[in-house]
C-alpha positions in Angstrom: 23.8 19.0 36.2 20.9 20.6 34.3 17.5 18.9 34.3 15.4 18.5 31.3 11.9 17.4 30.6 10.1 15.9 27.6 6.6 17.0 26.7 4.5 14.1 25.5 1.2 14.9 23.8 -1.3 13.2 21.5 -0.4 13.6 17.8 -2.5 16.0 15.8 -2.9 16.9 12.1 -0.2 19.5 12.6 2.3 16.7 13.4 1.7 14.6 10.2 4.6 16.1 8.2 7.1 15.0 10.9 5.4 11.7 11.6 5.5 11.0 7.8 9.3 11.2 7.9 10.1 9.7 11.3 7.7 6.7 10.9 9.1 5.3 7.7 12.7 6.1 8.7 12.3 4.2 12.0 10.8 1.2 10.3 13.4 1.2 7.6 16.3 1.3 10.0 15.1 -1.7 12.0 13.5 -3.9 9.3 15.3 -3.2 6.0 17.2 -6.6 6.2 13.8 -8.4 6.1 13.0 -7.0 2.7 16.2 -7.4 0.7 14.6 -9.8 -1.8 11.7 -7.4 -2.6 12.5 -3.7 -2.5 9.2 -2.8 -4.2 7.3 -4.5 -1.4 9.5 -2.7 1.1 8.7 0.7 -0.4 5.0 -0.2 -0.2 5.4 -1.2 3.4 7.2 2.0 4.2 4.2 4.0 2.8 2.0 2.4 5.5 3.9 4.6 8.0 3.7 7.8 6.0 1.8 11.0 6.6 -1.3 9.9 4.6 -1.5 6.6 6.3 -1.1 8.2 9.7 -3.8 10.7 8.8 -6.3 7.8 8.6 -5.0 6.4 11.9 -5.5 9.8 13.7 -9.1 9.8 12.5 -9.9 6.6 14.3 -11.5 7.2 17.7 -9.7 4.1 19.2 -6.2 5.2 18.0 -3.6 6.7 20.2 -0.5 8.2 18.6 1.9 10.1 20.8 4.6 12.7 20.0 7.4 14.1 22.1 
């Protein structure tokens, strides 16, 4: 049996493109049913997990965002 490892590191600016896709997609998969009555609000909520929103999070000294 082969062993494998996962490298975990703090997210950086260079990770924003991927985070901007994965974040909204992960939220949408798990919470889409909560937003069936207001798709516009759902779209706005998804944007809060996008690359630009995460750029602001990464700038905060108290924020910790990890990628693997």
